[in-house]
SERO-4910 file (N, C-alpha, C, O; in steps of 0.05 Angstrom, whole numbers):
BEGIN
 pado doro    nc1    nc2    nc3   cac1   cac2   cac3    cc1    cc2    cc3    oc1    oc2    oc3
  Met    A  -1142    -22    195  -1123    -40    209  -1094    -32    203  -1088    -28    179
  Pro    A  -1077    -29    223  -1049    -21    218  -1035    -42    201  -1041    -66    203
  Ala    A  -1017    -33    184  -1003    -51    165   -988    -73    180   -987    -95    170
  Ala    A   -977    -67    203   -960    -87    217   -977   -111    225   -966   -134    225
  Thr    A  -1003   -107    231  -1018   -130    240  -1027   -148    217  -1038   -169    221
  Gln    A  -1021   -139    192  -1028   -155    169  -1007   -175    161  -1010   -191    142
  Ile    A   -984   -175    175   -963   -194    169   -972   -222    174   -983   -228    196
  Gln    A   -968   -240    156   -978   -267    158   -955   -286    165   -933   -282    155
  Pro    A   -960   -306    182   -940   -326    187   -930   -340    162   -946   -344    143
  Ala    A   -905   -346    162   -893   -359    138   -901   -388    136   -906   -401    156
  Thr    A   -901   -398    111   -904   -426    107   -877   -439    112   -856   -426    111
  Ala    A   -877   -465    118   -852   -479    125   -833   -479    101   -841   -486     79
  Pro    A   -808   -470    105   -789   -471     83   -780   -499     77   -782   -517     93
  Ala    A   -771   -503     52   -760   -529     44   -736   -536     61   -720   -518     68
  Lys    A   -733   -561     68   -711   -570     86   -693   -589     72   -691   -612     80
  Asp    A   -680   -581     50   -661   -598     36   -636   -599     53   -623   -578     56
  Pro    A   -628   -622     62   -604   -623     80   -579   -612     68   -564   -598     81
  Ala    A   -574   -617     42   -549   -607     30   -550   -577     28   -529   -564     32
  Ala    A   -574   -565     23   -576   -536     21   -572   -523     49   -559   -503     51
  Ile    A   -584   -536     69   -580   -526     97   -551   -527    105   -541   -508    117
  Gln    A   -538   -549     99   -510   -553    106   -493   -531     92   -476   -519    105
  Ser    A   -498   -526     67   -483   -506     52   -488   -478     63   -470   -462     65
  Met    A   -513   -473     69   -521   -446     79   -507   -440    105   -496   -418    109
  Phe    A   -507   -459    124   -494   -454    150   -463   -453    147   -450   -438    162
  Gly    A   -452   -468    128   -424   -465    122   -417   -438    113   -396   -427    120
  Thr    A   -434   -426     96   -429   -399     86   -430   -378    107   -413   -359    107
  Ile    A   -449   -380    126   -451   -359    146   -435   -365    172   -436   -349    191
  Ala    A   -421   -387    172   -406   -394    197   -388   -372    208   -388   -368    232
  Pro    A   -374   -357    191   -356   -336    202   -370   -314    217   -359   -301    234
  Val    A   -396   -309    210   -411   -287    223   -433   -298    241   -448   -282    252
  Tyr    A   -435   -324    244   -457   -337    258   -459   -327    288   -480   -319    297
  Asp    A   -437   -328    302   -437   -320    330   -443   -290    333   -459   -282    350
  Phe    A   -432   -274    315   -437   -245    317   -467   -239    313   -478   -224    329
  Phe    A   -480   -252    293   -508   -247    289   -525   -257    312   -543   -243    321
  Asn    A   -519   -280    323   -534   -291    345   -534   -272    368   -555   -266    380
  His    A   -511   -263    376   -508   -245    399   -520   -217    394   -533   -206    411
  Ala    A   -514   -207    370   -523   -180    363   -554   -179    361   -567   -161    372
  Phe    A   -566   -198    346   -594   -197    341   -610   -203    366   -634   -195    368
  Ser    A   -599   -217    386   -613   -223    410   -604   -205    433   -613   -209    456
  Leu    A   -587   -186    428   -575   -168    449   -561   -185    470   -561   -178    493
  Asn    A   -550   -207    461   -535   -226    478   -552   -242    498   -542   -255    515
  Ile    A   -578   -240    495   -596   -255    512   -594   -284    507   -600   -301    524
  Asp    A   -585   -292    482   -583   -320    476   -563   -334    495   -566   -358    501
  Thr    A   -543   -319    505   -525   -330    525   -539   -338    550   -534   -359    562
  Leu    A   -558   -321    559   -573   -327    583   -592   -350    579   -597   -366    597
  Trp    A   -603   -352    555   -621   -375    549   -606   -401    552   -616   -420    563
  Arg    A   -582   -402    541   -566   -427    543   -559   -434    571   -561   -457    579
  Arg    A   -552   -414    587   -546   -419    615   -570   -430    630   -568   -449    645
  Tyr    A   -593   -418    624   -618   -427    637   -624   -456    628   -632   -473    645
  Ala    A   -621   -462    603   -627   -488    592   -610   -510    606   -620   -530    614
  Val    A   -584   -504    608   -567   -524    621   -573   -527    650   -573   -549    661
  Arg    A   -577   -504    663   -583   -505    692   -609   -521    697   -612   -535    717
  Ser    A   -628   -519    679   -654   -533    682   -653   -562    675   -667   -578    687
  Ala    A   -635   -570    656   -636   -597    646   -614   -615    657   -618   -640    659
  Leu    A   -592   -604    665   -569   -620    674   -571   -628    703   -578   -612    720
  Asn    A   -565   -654    708   -565   -664    736   -536   -668    745   -519   -675    729
  Pro    A   -530   -664    771   -503   -668    781   -493   -696    776   -469   -701    775
  Ser    A   -511   -716    775   -503   -744    771   -499   -752    742   -490   -774    737
  Asp    A   -504   -734    723   -500   -740    695   -471   -747    689   -453   -733    698
  Arg    A   -467   -768    673   -440   -776    666   -435   -775    636   -412   -776    627
  Ala    A   -456   -774    620   -452   -774    591   -473   -755    579   -497   -759    582
  Val    A   -464   -734    565   -482   -714    554   -475   -709    525   -451   -707    517
  Leu    A   -495   -707    508   -492   -702    479   -506   -677    472   -530   -673    479
  Asp    A   -492   -659    457   -505   -635    446   -507   -639    416   -487   -639    402
  Val    A   -531   -641    406   -537   -646    377   -539   -619    363   -550   -600    374
  Ala    A   -530   -618    338   -530   -593    322   -516   -571    338   -526   -549    342
  Cys    A   -492   -578    347   -478   -560    366   -468   -535    353   -461   -516    367
  Gly    A   -466   -534    327   -457   -510    313   -429   -501    322   -411   -517    321
  Thr    A   -426   -477    331   -400   -466    339   -394   -473    368   -373   -464    378
  Gly    A   -411   -488    381   -404   -499    407   -411   -484    432   -402   -490    454
  Asp    A   -428   -463    430   -434   -447    453   -449   -463    474   -443   -461    498
  Leu    A   -469   -478    466   -484   -494    485   -468   -517    496   -470   -525    519
  Thr    A   -451   -528    479   -433   -550    487   -414   -541    509   -410   -555    528
  Arg    A   -403   -517    505   -385   -506    525   -399   -501    551   -388   -505    573
  Glu    A   -424   -491    550   -439   -485    574   -446   -511    589   -446   -512    613
  Leu    A   -451   -532    574   -456   -558    587   -431   -567    602   -433   -577    624
  Gln    A   -408   -564    589   -383   -572    602   -378   -554    627   -369   -564    648
  Arg    A   -384   -528    625   -379   -510    647   -395   -517    672   -386   -515    694
  Gln    A   -420   -526    667   -438   -531    690   -438   -560    699   -449   -567    719
  Ser    A   -425   -578    683   -426   -606    690   -408   -613    713   -388   -599    719
  Gly    A   -414   -635    726   -397   -644    748   -372   -659    740   -369   -666    716
  Gln    A   -355   -663    758   -330   -678    753   -336   -706    743   -353   -720    755
  Gly    A   -323   -714    722   -327   -741    711   -348   -742    690   -353   -764    679
  Cys    A   -362   -720    684   -382   -720    663   -369   -716    636   -353   -697    632
  Gln    A   -375   -732    617   -364   -730    590   -385   -716    572   -407   -726    568
  Val    A   -377   -693    561   -394   -678    543   -383   -679    515   -359   -675    511
  Cys    A   -400   -683    495   -391   -682    467   -412   -669    450   -436   -668    458
  Gly    A   -404   -659    427   -423   -646    409   -421   -658    381   -399   -667    373
  Ile    A   -443   -657    366   -442   -665    338   -457   -644    321   -475   -631    330
  Asp    A   -448   -642    297   -461   -624    277   -453   -635    250   -433   -648    246
  Phe    A   -470   -629    230   -463   -639    203   -449   -618    185   -444   -623    162
  Cys    A   -443   -595    197   -431   -573    182   -402   -569    192   -398   -559    214
  Met    A   -382   -576    175   -355   -575    184   -345   -547    190   -330   -543    209
  Pro    A   -352   -526    174   -343   -499    182   -352   -490    209   -338   -476    223
  Met    A   -376   -499    217   -385   -493    244   -368   -508    265   -360   -496    285
  Leu    A   -363   -533    260   -346   -549    279   -318   -538    281   -306   -538    302
  Ala    A   -307   -527    259   -281   -515    259   -280   -492    279   -260   -488    293
  Leu    A   -301   -476    279   -302   -453    298   -306   -463    326   -294   -451    345
  Ala    A   -321   -484    330   -324   -496    357   -297   -505    368   -292   -501    392
  Lys    A   -281   -517    351   -255   -527    360   -236   -504    367   -220   -507    386
  Arg    A   -239   -481    354   -222   -458    361   -229   -447    388   -212   -435    401
  Lys    A   -254   -451    396   -263   -442    423   -255   -461    445   -262   -456    469
  Glu    A   -242   -482    438   -234   -503    458   -260   -515    471   -261   -519    495
  Ala    A   -279   -520    454   -304   -533    463   -297   -562    470   -275   -572    463
  Pro    A   -315   -576    484   -311   -605    488   -309   -619    461   -313   -607    440
  Pro    A   -302   -644    461   -298   -659    435   -323   -656    418   -346   -660    427
  Val    A   -319   -650    392   -341   -648    373   -334   -665    349   -310   -669    343
  Met    A   -354   -674    335   -350   -691    311   -372   -686    291   -394   -676    298
  Gln    A   -367   -692    266   -387   -688    245   -405   -712    245   -396   -735    243
  Ala    A   -431   -707    247   -451   -728    246   -478   -716    240   -482   -692    245
  Asp    A   -496   -732    230   -523   -723    223   -542   -729    247   -543   -752    257
  Gly    A   -557   -709    255   -575   -712    278   -598   -732    272   -610   -742    291
  Leu    A   -603   -738    247   -623   -757    240   -613   -786    239   -628   -805    237
  Arg    A   -586   -789    241   -574   -815    242   -550   -814    262   -527   -815    254
  Leu    A   -557   -813    287   -536   -810    307   -519   -835    309   -530   -857    311
  Pro    A   -493   -832    309   -475   -855    309   -469   -866    337   -446   -871    344
  Phe    A   -490   -869    353   -486   -878    380   -506   -900    386   -528   -901    375
  Pro    A   -498   -919    404   -517   -941    411   -541   -931    426   -541   -908    436
  Asp    A   -561   -947    428   -584   -941    445   -575   -937    474   -555   -949    483
  Glu    A   -589   -919    488   -585   -915    517   -556   -908    523   -544   -920    541
  Ser    A   -545   -888    509   -518   -880    514   -514   -855    532   -493   -852    544
  Phe    A   -535   -838    534   -531   -812    547   -552   -807    569   -575   -815    567
  Asp    A   -543   -793    589   -560   -783    610   -577   -759    601   -599   -755    610
  Leu    A   -565   -743    584   -578   -718    575   -570   -714    546   -546   -716    539
  Val    A   -589   -707    529   -585   -698    502   -597   -671    499   -620   -667    506
  Thr    A   -582   -652    488   -592   -625    483   -591   -618    454   -575   -630    439
  Ile    A   -607   -599    446   -605   -587    419   -615   -559    421   -637   -553    430
  Gly    A   -598   -540    413   -604   -512    415   -606   -499    388   -586   -497    373
  Phe    A   -630   -491    380   -635   -476    355   -627   -493    331   -620   -481    310
  Gly    A   -629   -519    333   -622   -536    310   -644   -555    301   -643   -564    278
  Leu    A   -663   -560    318   -684   -580    310   -700   -570    286   -709   -586    269
  Arg    A   -705   -543    285   -720   -532    262   -707   -538    235   -721   -539    215
  Asn    A   -681   -542    235   -666   -545    210   -665   -574    200   -655   -579    178
  Met    A   -676   -593    215   -676   -620    207   -697   -626    186   -719   -614    188
  Ala    A   -691   -642    167   -710   -649    146   -736   -661    157   -758   -657    146
  Asp    A   -733   -676    179   -756   -689    192   -751   -686    222   -739   -703    235
  Tyr    A   -761   -664    234   -754   -659    262   -767   -679    281   -755   -685    302
  Arg    A   -789   -691    273   -801   -711    291   -784   -736    291   -780   -749    312
  Trp    A   -772   -743    268   -753   -766    268   -729   -759    285   -718   -776    300
  Gly    A   -720   -734    283   -698   -725    300   -703   -728    329   -685   -736    344
  Ile    A   -727   -721    338   -734   -725    366   -733   -754    374   -722   -761    395
  Gly    A   -743   -771    357   -742   -800    362   -714   -811    363   -708   -828    380
  Glu    A   -697   -801    346   -669   -810    345   -654   -801    370   -639   -817    381
  Met    A   -659   -777    379   -646   -768    404   -657   -783    428   -642   -791    446
  Ala    A   -683   -788    428   -695   -804    450   -683   -833    450   -679   -844    472
  Arg    A   -677   -844    427   -666   -871    425   -640   -872    441   -634   -893    453
  Thr    A   -624   -851    439   -597   -852    452   -597   -846    482   -577   -847    495
  Leu    A   -621   -839    492   -623   -833    521   -624   -858    538   -637   -878    530
  Lys    A   -611   -858    560   -614   -879    580   -642   -876    593   -653   -855    593
  Pro    A   -653   -898    603   -678   -896    618   -676   -875    640   -657   -877    656
  Gly    A   -694   -857    641   -693   -835    661   -677   -811    651   -676   -790    664
  Gly    A   -665   -814    627   -650   -791    615   -669   -770    604   -693   -774    602
  Arg    A   -657   -747    598   -673   -724    590   -665   -713    563   -641   -714    555
  Leu    A   -685   -704    548   -680   -689    523   -688   -660    528   -711   -655    536
  Ala    A   -670   -642    522   -676   -613    525   -674   -600    497   -654   -602    484
  Ile    A   -695   -586    490   -697   -573    464   -700   -543    469   -720   -534    480
  Leu    A   -681   -527    460   -682   -498    463   -685   -486    435   -669   -492    417
  Asp    A   -706   -470    431   -709   -459    404   -726   -434    405   -738   -428    426
  Phe    A   -727   -420    383   -745   -397    381   -774   -405    379   -780   -428    373
  Thr    A   -792   -387    386   -820   -391    382   -832   -364    375   -819   -344    375
  Thr    A   -859   -364    371   -873   -339    365   -889   -330    389   -905   -346    399
  Pro    A   -884   -306    400   -898   -298    424   -928   -299    421   -939   -294    399
  Ser    A   -942   -305    443   -971   -307    442   -984   -280    448  -1007   -275    440
  Asn    A   -970   -262    462   -981   -236    468   -986   -220    443   -967   -216    427
  Pro    A  -1011   -211    437  -1017   -199    411   -999   -175    405   -990   -172    382
  Phe    A   -995   -157    424   -980   -133    419   -951   -140    413   -939   -131    393
  Phe    A   -939   -156    430   -911   -163    427   -907   -180    402   -886   -179    388
  Arg    A   -927   -197    395   -926   -213    372   -925   -196    346   -910   -203    328
  Thr    A   -940   -174    346   -939   -156    322   -911   -145    318   -901   -144    295
  Ile    A   -899   -136    340   -872   -125    338   -852   -146    329   -835   -142    313
  Tyr    A   -855   -170    341   -838   -192    335   -840   -200    305   -819   -204    292
  Leu    A   -864   -202    295   -868   -209    267   -856   -189    248   -844   -195    228
  Leu    A   -859   -163    255   -848   -142    239   -817   -145    238   -805   -142    217
  Tyr    A   -805   -150    261   -776   -154    262   -767   -178    247   -749   -177    231
  Phe    A   -781   -201    251   -771   -226    240   -777   -228    210   -761   -240    195
  Gln    A   -799   -216    201   -805   -219    172   -794   -197    155   -791   -201    131
  Arg    A   -787   -174    167   -777   -152    150   -749   -143    157   -731   -142    140
  Leu    A   -745   -136    183   -719   -125    190   -696   -145    191   -675   -140    181
  Leu    A   -701   -169    203   -680   -189    206   -670   -198    178   -646   -199    174
  Pro    A   -687   -206    160   -677   -214    134   -662   -192    119   -641   -197    106
  Leu    A   -671   -167    122   -658   -145    109   -630   -141    120   -611   -138    105
  Met    A   -627   -140    147   -601   -137    159   -583   -160    153   -559   -156    148
  Gly    A   -593   -184    153   -577   -208    148   -567   -207    119   -543   -213    114
  Asp    A   -584   -200    100   -575   -198     72   -554   -177     68   -535   -181     53
  Leu    A   -557   -154     81   -538   -132     78   -510   -139     89   -490   -133     77
  Ile    A   -510   -152    112   -485   -157    126   -471   -183    117   -447   -184    113
  Ser    A   -487   -204    115   -475   -230    109   -476   -237     79   -463   -257     71
  Arg    A   -490   -221     63   -492   -227     34   -504   -255     30   -496   -270     12
  Ser    A   -522   -263     48   -533   -290     46   -563   -289     51   -574   -270     63
  Gln    A   -578   -308     40   -607   -311     44   -613   -326     69   -636   -332     75
  Ala    A   -593   -332     85   -597   -349    109   -616   -337    129   -632   -352    141
  Tyr    A   -616   -311    132   -633   -299    153   -661   -296    143   -679   -293    160
  Gly    A   -666   -296    117   -693   -299    107   -704   -327    113   -727   -330    121
  Tyr    A   -687   -347    110   -694   -374    117   -700   -376    147   -719   -389    155
  Leu    A   -683   -364    163   -686   -365    192   -714   -354    200   -728   -366    216
  Ser    A   -721   -331    188   -747   -319    194   -770   -338    187   -788   -342    203
  Arg    A   -769   -350    163   -790   -367    155   -792   -392    172   -814   -402    179
  Ser    A   -769   -403    179   -769   -428    195   -780   -424    223   -793   -441    234
  Val    A   -774   -401    235   -784   -395    262   -814   -391    261   -828   -402    278
  Leu    A   -824   -375    242   -852   -369    241   -869   -393    234   -893   -394    240
  Ala    A   -857   -413    220   -872   -437    213   -868   -459    234   -880   -481    231
  Trp    A   -853   -454    255   -848   -475    275   -872   -480    293   -888   -462    298
  Pro    A   -876   -505    302   -899   -512    319   -899   -495    344   -879   -486    354
  Ser    A   -923   -492    355   -926   -478    381   -913   -496    403   -909   -519    398
  Pro    A   -908   -484    426   -897   -500    448   -914   -525    455   -903   -546    460
  Lys    A   -940   -522    455   -957   -544    461   -956   -566    439   -956   -590    445
  Glu    A   -954   -557    414   -952   -577    393   -926   -592    394   -925   -616    389
  Leu    A   -904   -578    400   -878   -591    402   -878   -611    426   -866   -632    424
  Ala    A   -890   -603    448   -893   -621    471   -908   -646    463   -900   -668    471
  Arg    A   -929   -643    446   -943   -667    437   -926   -684    419   -927   -709    421
  Asp    A   -910   -672    402   -892   -688    385   -872   -703    402   -865   -726    395
  Met    A   -862   -691    423   -843   -705    441   -857   -729    454   -846   -751    457
  Arg    A   -882   -724    463   -897   -746    476   -902   -769    456   -901   -792    464
  Asn    A   -907   -762    431   -912   -782    411   -887   -799    404   -889   -820    392
  Arg    A   -864   -788    412   -839   -803    408   -830   -817    433   -807   -825    436
  Gly    A   -849   -821    452   -844   -837    476   -833   -823    500   -828   -836    520
  Leu    A   -830   -796    499   -820   -782    522   -843   -775    541   -866   -772    533
  Thr    A   -837   -773    567   -857   -767    587   -848   -743    604   -827   -733    601
  Asn    A   -866   -736    623   -861   -714    641   -850   -689    626   -830   -677    634
  Ile    A   -863   -682    605   -854   -660    587   -864   -634    599   -887   -630    606
  Arg    A   -845   -615    601   -852   -588    610   -837   -568    593   -816   -574    581
  Phe    A   -848   -544    591   -834   -524    575   -836   -497    589   -855   -491    603
  Ser    A   -816   -480    584   -814   -454    596   -810   -434    573   -791   -436    557
  Glu    A   -828   -414    571   -825   -393    552   -806   -372    563   -809   -363    586
  Leu    A   -787   -363    547   -766   -345    556   -768   -318    542   -775   -316    518
  Ser    A   -762   -296    556   -761   -269    544   -787   -263    529   -787   -256    505
  Met    A   -810   -265    544   -836   -258    533   -844   -276    509   -859   -268    491
  Gly    A   -833   -300    509   -841   -319    488   -824   -319    463   -833   -330    443
  Ile    A   -801   -306    464   -783   -306    440   -771   -334    437   -768   -343    414
  Ala    A   -764   -346    459   -752   -373    458   -767   -391    478   -782   -381    495
  Val    A   -764   -417    475   -777   -436    493   -759   -459    498   -745   -469    479
  Leu    A   -759   -469    522   -743   -492    530   -763   -515    536   -779   -512    554
  His    A   -760   -537    522   -775   -562    528   -757   -582    540   -734   -585    531
  Ile    A   -766   -596    560   -751   -618    572   -770   -642    575   -792   -639    585
  Gly    A   -762   -665    565   -777   -690    567   -759   -712    577   -735   -711    573
  Glu    A   -771   -733    589   -756   -755    600   -762   -781    586   -785   -785    577
  Lys    A   -742   -798    585   -747   -825    575   -756   -843    598   -743   -843    619
  Pro    A   -778   -858    595   -788   -874    617   -767   -894    627   -751   -904    611
  Arg    A   -767   -899    652   -748   -918    664   -758   -947    658   -745   -966    666
***
């Protein structure tokens, strides 16, 4: 058996909120560079697709959770209709500082597990590549669903592990060996080793859809992107 096929999926990494916050603060200056370089800038296309799929012309209030440096927040603003208010939240101030430099929509520091908004506040809530980092992602789904208006949508964009056996072998080799090595060399941080472990331990698209359903969302659908590297889930709050 070739060595590459012996790579085993990682166990779920510890999710200490303070450690995650500190880690993202450390890599904030190189975060955008790594995202675009490691994905060959395909992450930009994923965000455009996510917004195009989830945003309705009639939406008037949109929240981007775990907005980071604001790329998805800005895309939401770019595609939204006149009169739509878009805002972003993140618990890492260095990330938010970079979002503000990009002239993103209004952003504020807040914890995705304790959103500072009343029930039924938003037509659409999005989260891009951030749900994996929550200490309790199922609680995070419920908290985002709480803030949705009846008929509102939750859109979750994140990495996943490809199901195609051949492509999966290449993907695992990249994520478990090459990505952490390059990240450590360039950023002097263990963050990209954590990224690798968190992605490989993440639920399958069907399992995440089930978790969304268990938090009261309906009409859940998902689209696998770029041969299953990423996946977009969209669920609705019942009217």
